[in-house]
GURO-820544 format. One line per field, with one value per atom (N, C-alpha, C): x, y, z; atom name; residue in three letters; residue number from 0. Coordinates in Angstrom, 1 decimal. Layout:
// GURO-820544
east X:...
north Y:...
up Z:...
name CA:...
resn ALA:...
resi NUM:...
// end
This chain:
// GURO-820544
east 0.8:0.0:0.9:1.9:2.8:3.5:3.9:4.6:3.6:2.3:1.3:1.1:1.1:0.9:2.1:3.3:4.5:4.5:4.1:4.0:3.0:1.8:0.8:1.3:2.0:2.6:3.6:4.5:5.5:4.9:3.8:3.1:2.5:1.9:1.3:2.4:3.5:4.6:5.2:5.4:6.1:5.2:3.9:2.9:2.9:2.9:2.9:4.2:5.3:6.6:6.8:6.4:6.5:5.7:4.5:3.6:4.3:4.8:5.5:6.7:7.6:8.8:8.6:7.5:7.3:6.5:6.3:5.6:6.6:6.2:7.1:7.4:6.5:6.8:8.1:8.2:9.4:10.6:10.5:11.6:12.1:11.1:11.5:12.0:11.5:12.0:13.4:13.7:15.0:16.0:15.5:16.4:16.8:15.9:16.3:17.3:17.0:17.9:19.3:19.4:20.7:21.4:20.7:21.4:21.7:20.9:21.2:22.6:23.1:24.4:25.5:25.3:26.3:26.6:25.7:25.9:26.8:26.9:27.7:29.0:29.1:30.4:30.5:31.2:31.3:32.4:32.2:33.3:34.5:35.7:36.9:37.7:37.5:38.3:37.4:38.1:37.3:36.6:37.2:36.6:35.4:35.5:34.4:33.3:33.6:32.5:31.8:32.6:32.0:31.1:31.6:30.9:29.6:29.7:28.5:27.5:27.9:27.0:26.4:27.2:26.6:25.6:26.0:25.0:23.8:24.0:22.8:22.0:22.6:21.8:21.1:21.9:21.4:20.5:20.9:20.2:19.0:19.2:18.2:17.3:17.8:17.0:16.4:17.2:16.7:15.6:15.8:14.9:13.4:13.1:11.7:11.2:12.0:11.6:11.3:12.2:11.9:10.7:10.4:9.2:8.0:8.1:6.9:6.6:7.7:7.4:6.9:7.4:6.9:5.4:5.0:3.6:2.8:3.2:2.5:2.3:3.4:3.4:2.4:2.4:1.5:0.1:-0.2:-1.5:-2.0:-1.1:-1.5:-1.8:-0.9:-1.1:-2.4:-2.8:-4.1:-5.2:-5.2:-6.2:-6.4:-5.2:-5.2:-5.8:-5.5:-6.0:-7.6:-8.0:-9.5:-10.2:-9.6:-10.2:-10.2:-9.1:-9.1:-10.1:-10.3:-11.4:-12.7:-13.0:-14.3:-14.5:-13.5:-13.6:-13.8:-13.1:-13.3:-14.7:-15.3:-16.7:-17.6:-17.4:-18.2:-18.2:-16.9:-16.8:-17.5:-17.4:-18.1:-19.6:-20.1:-21.6:-21.9:-21.1:-21.4:-21.3:-20.3:-20.2:-21.4:-21.8:-23.0:-24.2:-24.4:-25.5:-25.4:-24.2:-24.1:-24.4:-24.0:-24.3:-25.8:-26.5:-27.9:-28.5:-28.1:-28.6:-28.3:-27.1:-26.7:-27.6:-27.9:-28.8:-30.2:-30.7:-32.0:-32.1:-31.0:-31.0:-31.0:-30.2:-30.1:-31.5:-32.1:-33.5:-34.4:-34.5:-35.4:-35.0:-33.7:-33.3:-33.8:-33.6:-34.1:-35.6:-36.3:-37.8:-38.1:-37.4:-37.7:-37.4:-36.2:-35.8:-36.7:-37.2:-38.2:-39.5:-39.9:-41.1:-40.9:-39.7:-39.4:-39.4:-38.9:-38.8:-40.2:-41.1:-42.4:-43.2
north -1.2:0.0:1.3:1.3:2.4:2.7:1.5:1.6:2.2:1.8:2.3:3.8:4.3:5.7:6.5:5.9:6.6:6.7:5.6:5.6:6.6:6.7:7.7:9.1:9.3:10.7:11.0:10.0:10.2:10.5:9.8:10.1:11.5:11.8:13.2:14.3:14.1:15.1:15.1:14.0:14.0:14.7:14.4:15.1:16.6:17.0:18.5:19.1:18.5:19.0:19.1:18.0:18.0:19.1:19.3:20.4:21.7:22.0:23.3:23.5:22.4:22.5:22.6:22.2:22.3:23.5:24.4:25.7:26.7:27.5:28.5:29.6:29.8:30.7:30.3:29.0:28.5:28.8:28.7:29.0:30.5:31.4:32.8:33.2:32.6:32.8:32.3:31.1:30.5:31.3:31.8:32.6:33.9:34.5:35.7:35.4:34.3:33.9:33.5:33.0:32.7:33.9:34.9:36.1:37.1:37.2:38.2:38.1:36.9:36.8:37.3:37.3:37.8:39.3:40.0:41.4:41.6:40.7:40.8:40.2:39.1:38.5:37.6:38.0:37.2:36.2:35.0:34.0:34.5:34.3:34.9:33.9:32.6:31.6:30.9:30.3:29.6:28.4:27.7:26.6:27.1:28.2:28.8:29.2:29.8:30.2:29.0:28.0:26.8:26.1:26.0:25.4:26.1:27.4:28.3:28.1:28.1:27.9:26.5:25.5:24.1:23.9:24.4:24.2:25.1:26.3:27.2:27.0:26.8:26.6:25.3:24.2:22.9:22.4:22.7:22.2:23.2:24.4:25.4:25.9:26.2:26.8:25.8:24.8:23.9:22.9:22.5:21.5:21.9:23.2:23.6:23.6:24.0:24.1:22.7:21.7:20.3:19.8:20.1:19.6:20.2:21.5:22.2:21.6:21.3:20.8:19.3:18.6:17.2:17.2:18.2:18.3:18.6:19.6:20.0:18.8:18.0:16.8:15.8:15.6:14.6:15.1:16.4:16.9:16.6:16.8:16.6:15.1:14.3:12.8:12.4:12.9:12.6:13.0:14.2:14.6:13.7:13.3:12.3:11.0:10.5:9.2:9.3:10.5:10.6:10.7:11.3:11.4:10.0:9.3:7.9:7.0:7.2:6.4:6.7:8.0:8.4:7.9:8.0:7.4:5.9:5.2:3.8:3.4:4.2:4.0:4.2:5.3:5.6:4.5:4.0:2.9:1.6:1.4:0.2:0.3:1.5:1.7:1.4:2.0:1.8:0.3:-0.4:-1.8:-2.6:-2.3:-2.9:-2.7:-1.4:-1.1:-1.8:-1.9:-2.6:-4.1:-4.7:-6.1:-6.3:-5.4:-5.5:-5.4:-4.4:-4.3:-5.5:-6.1:-7.3:-8.4:-8.6:-9.7:-9.4:-8.2:-7.9:-8.2:-7.8:-8.0:-9.5:-10.3:-11.7:-12.4:-11.9:-12.5:-12.2:-10.9:-10.6:-11.3:-11.5:-12.2:-13.7:-14.3:-15.7:-15.8:-14.8:-14.8:-14.7:-13.8:-13.6:-14.8:-15.4:-16.6:-17.8:-17.9:-19.0:-18.8:-17.5:-17.2:-17.5:-17.2:-17.4:-18.9:-19.8:-21.2:-21.9:-21.3:-21.9:-22.0
up 0.0:0.0:0.0:0.8:0.9:-0.5:-1.1:-2.4:-3.5:-3.4:-4.3:-4.1:-2.9:-2.6:-3.1:-2.9:-3.4:-4.9:-5.6:-7.0:-7.5:-6.8:-7.2:-7.1:-6.0:-5.7:-6.8:-7.1:-8.1:-9.5:-9.8:-11.1:-11.1:-10.0:-9.9:-10.0:-9.3:-9.3:-10.7:-11.3:-12.7:-13.7:-13.6:-14.5:-14.4:-13.1:-12.9:-13.3:-12.9:-13.3:-14.8:-15.5:-16.9:-17.6:-17.0:-17.5:-17.3:-16.2:-15.9:-16.7:-16.8:-17.5:-19.0:-19.5:-21.0:-21.4:-20.5:-20.9:-21.4:-22.4:-23.0:-22.0:-21.0:-19.9:-19.2:-18.9:-18.3:-19.1:-20.4:-21.3:-21.1:-21.1:-21.0:-19.6:-18.6:-17.3:-17.1:-17.6:-17.6:-18.4:-19.6:-20.5:-19.7:-19.1:-18.3:-17.2:-16.5:-15.4:-15.9:-17.1:-17.7:-18.2:-18.7:-19.3:-18.2:-17.2:-16.1:-15.5:-15.1:-14.6:-15.5:-16.8:-17.7:-17.5:-17.0:-16.7:-15.5:-14.6:-13.4:-13.5:-14.3:-14.4:-15.6:-16.6:-17.9:-17.7:-18.1:-18.0:-18.7:-18.0:-18.6:-19.4:-19.2:-19.9:-20.9:-21.9:-22.9:-22.3:-21.4:-20.7:-19.9:-19.2:-18.4:-19.3:-20.5:-21.4:-22.0:-22.4:-23.0:-21.9:-20.7:-19.6:-19.3:-19.3:-19.1:-20.2:-21.4:-22.6:-22.6:-22.3:-22.4:-21.2:-20.1:-18.9:-19.1:-19.4:-19.5:-20.7:-21.9:-23.1:-23.1:-23.1:-23.3:-22.1:-20.9:-19.7:-19.3:-19.5:-18.9:-20.0:-21.2:-22.2:-23.2:-23.6:-24.7:-24.1:-22.9:-22.4:-22.3:-21.9:-21.9:-23.4:-24.3:-25.7:-26.2:-25.9:-26.3:-25.7:-24.4:-23.8:-24.4:-24.8:-25.4:-26.8:-27.6:-28.9:-28.8:-27.8:-27.6:-27.2:-26.4:-26.0:-27.2:-28.0:-29.2:-30.1:-30.3:-31.2:-30.6:-29.3:-28.8:-28.9:-28.8:-29.0:-30.4:-31.4:-32.8:-33.0:-32.3:-32.5:-31.8:-30.7:-30.0:-30.9:-31.6:-32.5:-33.6:-34.2:-35.3:-34.9:-33.8:-33.3:-33.1:-32.5:-32.4:-33.7:-34.7:-36.0:-36.7:-36.5:-37.1:-36.4:-35.1:-34.4:-34.9:-35.1:-35.7:-37.1:-37.9:-39.2:-39.2:-38.4:-38.3:-37.9:-36.9:-36.5:-37.6:-38.4:-39.6:-40.6:-40.9:-41.8:-41.3:-40.1:-39.5:-39.7:-39.5:-39.7:-41.2:-42.1:-43.5:-43.9:-43.4:-43.7:-43.2:-41.9:-41.4:-42.3:-42.7:-43.5:-44.9:-45.5:-46.7:-46.5:-45.4:-45.2:-45.1:-44.4:-44.3:-45.7:-46.5:-47.9:-48.7:-48.6:-49.3:-49.0:-47.7:-47.2:-47.8:-47.8:-48.3:-49.8:-50.6:-52.0:-52.3:-51.5:-51.8:-51.5:-50.5:-50.2:-51.3:-51.8:-52.8:-54.1:-54.4:-55.6:-55.6:-54.4:-54.3:-54.5:-53.9:-54.1:-55.6:-56.3:-57.7:-58.5:-58.2:-58.9:-58.7:-57.4:-57.2:-57.9:-58.1:-58.8:-60.3:-60.8:-62.2:-62.5:-61.6:-61.8:-61.7:-61.1:-60.9:-62.2
name N:CA:C:N:CA:C:N:CA:C:N:CA:C:N:CA:C:N:CA:C:N:CA:C:N:CA:C:N:CA:C:N:CA:C:N:CA:C:N:CA:C:N:CA:C:N:CA:C:N:CA:C:N:CA:C:N:CA:C:N:CA:C:N:CA:C:N:CA:C:N:CA:C:N:CA:C:N:CA:C:N:CA:C:N:CA:C:N:CA:C:N:CA:C:N:CA:C:N:CA:C:N:CA:C:N:CA:C:N:CA:C:N:CA:C:N:CA:C:N:CA:C:N:CA:C:N:CA:C:N:CA:C:N:CA:C:N:CA:C:N:CA:C:N:CA:C:N:CA:C:N:CA:C:N:CA:C:N:CA:C:N:CA:C:N:CA:C:N:CA:C:N:CA:C:N:CA:C:N:CA:C:N:CA:C:N:CA:C:N:CA:C:N:CA:C:N:CA:C:N:CA:C:N:CA:C:N:CA:C:N:CA:C:N:CA:C:N:CA:C:N:CA:C:N:CA:C:N:CA:C:N:CA:C:N:CA:C:N:CA:C:N:CA:C:N:CA:C:N:CA:C:N:CA:C:N:CA:C:N:CA:C:N:CA:C:N:CA:C:N:CA:C:N:CA:C:N:CA:C:N:CA:C:N:CA:C:N:CA:C:N:CA:C:N:CA:C:N:CA:C:N:CA:C:N:CA:C:N:CA:C:N:CA:C:N:CA:C:N:CA:C:N:CA:C:N:CA:C:N:CA:C:N:CA:C:N:CA:C:N:CA:C:N:CA:C:N:CA:C:N:CA:C:N:CA:C:N:CA:C:N:CA:C:N:CA:C:N:CA:C:N:CA:C:N:CA:C:N:CA:C:N:CA:C:N:CA:C:N:CA:C:N:CA:C:N:CA:C:N:CA:C:N:CA:C:N:CA:C:N:CA:C
resn MET:MET:MET:PHE:PHE:PHE:LYS:LYS:LYS:GLN:GLN:GLN:LYS:LYS:LYS:VAL:VAL:VAL:ASN:ASN:ASN:GLN:GLN:GLN:PHE:PHE:PHE:ASN:ASN:ASN:ASP:ASP:ASP:TYR:TYR:TYR:LEU:LEU:LEU:ALA:ALA:ALA:GLU:GLU:GLU:ARG:ARG:ARG:MET:MET:MET:SER:SER:SER:LEU:LEU:LEU:ILE:ILE:ILE:LEU:LEU:LEU:SER:SER:SER:MET:MET:MET:MET:MET:MET:VAL:VAL:VAL:THR:THR:THR:PHE:PHE:PHE:TRP:TRP:TRP:VAL:VAL:VAL:VAL:VAL:VAL:LEU:LEU:LEU:VAL:VAL:VAL:LEU:LEU:LEU:VAL:VAL:VAL:ILE:ILE:ILE:VAL:VAL:VAL:PRO:PRO:PRO:LEU:LEU:LEU:PHE:PHE:PHE:TYR:TYR:TYR:GLY:GLY:GLY:PHE:PHE:PHE:PRO:PRO:PRO:THR:THR:THR:THR:THR:THR:VAL:VAL:VAL:LEU:LEU:LEU:GLY:GLY:GLY:PHE:PHE:PHE:VAL:VAL:VAL:SER:SER:SER:TYR:TYR:TYR:LEU:LEU:LEU:SER:SER:SER:CYS:CYS:CYS:SER:SER:SER:PHE:PHE:PHE:PHE:PHE:PHE:GLN:GLN:GLN:ALA:ALA:ALA:ILE:ILE:ILE:ALA:ALA:ALA:LEU:LEU:LEU:PRO:PRO:PRO:VAL:VAL:VAL:LEU:LEU:LEU:GLY:GLY:GLY:TYR:TYR:TYR:THR:THR:THR:SER:SER:SER:LYS:LYS:LYS:LYS:LYS:LYS:ALA:ALA:ALA:SER:SER:SER:ASP:ASP:ASP:LYS:LYS:LYS:SER:SER:SER:ASP:ASP:ASP:LYS:LYS:LYS:LEU:LEU:LEU:MET:MET:MET:GLU:GLU:GLU:GLU:GLU:GLU:MET:MET:MET:TYR:TYR:TYR:ARG:ARG:ARG:MET:MET:MET:THR:THR:THR:ALA:ALA:ALA:ASP:ASP:ASP:ILE:ILE:ILE:LYS:LYS:LYS:LYS:LYS:LYS:ILE:ILE:ILE:VAL:VAL:VAL:GLU:GLU:GLU:HIS:HIS:HIS:LEU:LEU:LEU:GLU:GLU:GLU:ILE:ILE:ILE:GLU:GLU:GLU:ASP:ASP:ASP:THR:THR:THR:THR:THR:THR:ILE:ILE:ILE:GLU:GLU:GLU:THR:THR:THR:GLU:GLU:GLU:LEU:LEU:LEU:LYS:LYS:LYS:GLU:GLU:GLU:LEU:LEU:LEU:LEU:LEU:LEU:SER:SER:SER:LYS:LYS:LYS:VAL:VAL:VAL:HIS:HIS:HIS:GLU:GLU:GLU
resi 0:0:0:1:1:1:2:2:2:3:3:3:4:4:4:5:5:5:6:6:6:7:7:7:8:8:8:9:9:9:10:10:10:11:11:11:12:12:12:13:13:13:14:14:14:15:15:15:16:16:16:17:17:17:18:18:18:19:19:19:20:20:20:21:21:21:22:22:22:23:23:23:24:24:24:25:25:25:26:26:26:27:27:27:28:28:28:29:29:29:30:30:30:31:31:31:32:32:32:33:33:33:34:34:34:35:35:35:36:36:36:37:37:37:38:38:38:39:39:39:40:40:40:41:41:41:42:42:42:43:43:43:44:44:44:45:45:45:46:46:46:47:47:47:48:48:48:49:49:49:50:50:50:51:51:51:52:52:52:53:53:53:54:54:54:55:55:55:56:56:56:57:57:57:58:58:58:59:59:59:60:60:60:61:61:61:62:62:62:63:63:63:64:64:64:65:65:65:66:66:66:67:67:67:68:68:68:69:69:69:70:70:70:71:71:71:72:72:72:73:73:73:74:74:74:75:75:75:76:76:76:77:77:77:78:78:78:79:79:79:80:80:80:81:81:81:82:82:82:83:83:83:84:84:84:85:85:85:86:86:86:87:87:87:88:88:88:89:89:89:90:90:90:91:91:91:92:92:92:93:93:93:94:94:94:95:95:95:96:96:96:97:97:97:98:98:98:99:99:99:100:100:100:101:101:101:102:102:102:103:103:103:104:104:104:105:105:105:106:106:106:107:107:107:108:108:108:109:109:109:110:110:110:111:111:111:112:112:112:113:113:113:114:114:114:115:115:115:116:116:116:117:117:117
// end
C-alpha cells in the first residue's frame, strides 16, 4: 500500500513538473535567469565560457523548448487518433448497412428466382 501511494505521488509530481517545464513561460523565465548573470560576471576563460554555454543553453533553455514541442506533437497525435477512431466507427456503420442491404438483395433475388422457376 505504501509503495502504491509513493508511485501515485511520483506520477502526480512527474505530470505537474512535466507540464510546468514544458511551458514556454518557463523558457522565457530561464532565459532571463541565464542572461542576467552575464551582466555581473562574464566567463573569462574559454573553458568557463563553454561550460557556461553548455550548462545554461542545453540544460536550462533547450529542455523547456523540447518539452513544449513534444507536448504539441502529442496533442497533434491525439487529435489524429481521435479522427481515425471516428472514421473507423463511420466505416463500421457503413459496412453494417451494406451487409444488411446485401442480405435484403439476396433474399429478394431468391424470391424472384423462385417465382421465375415456378
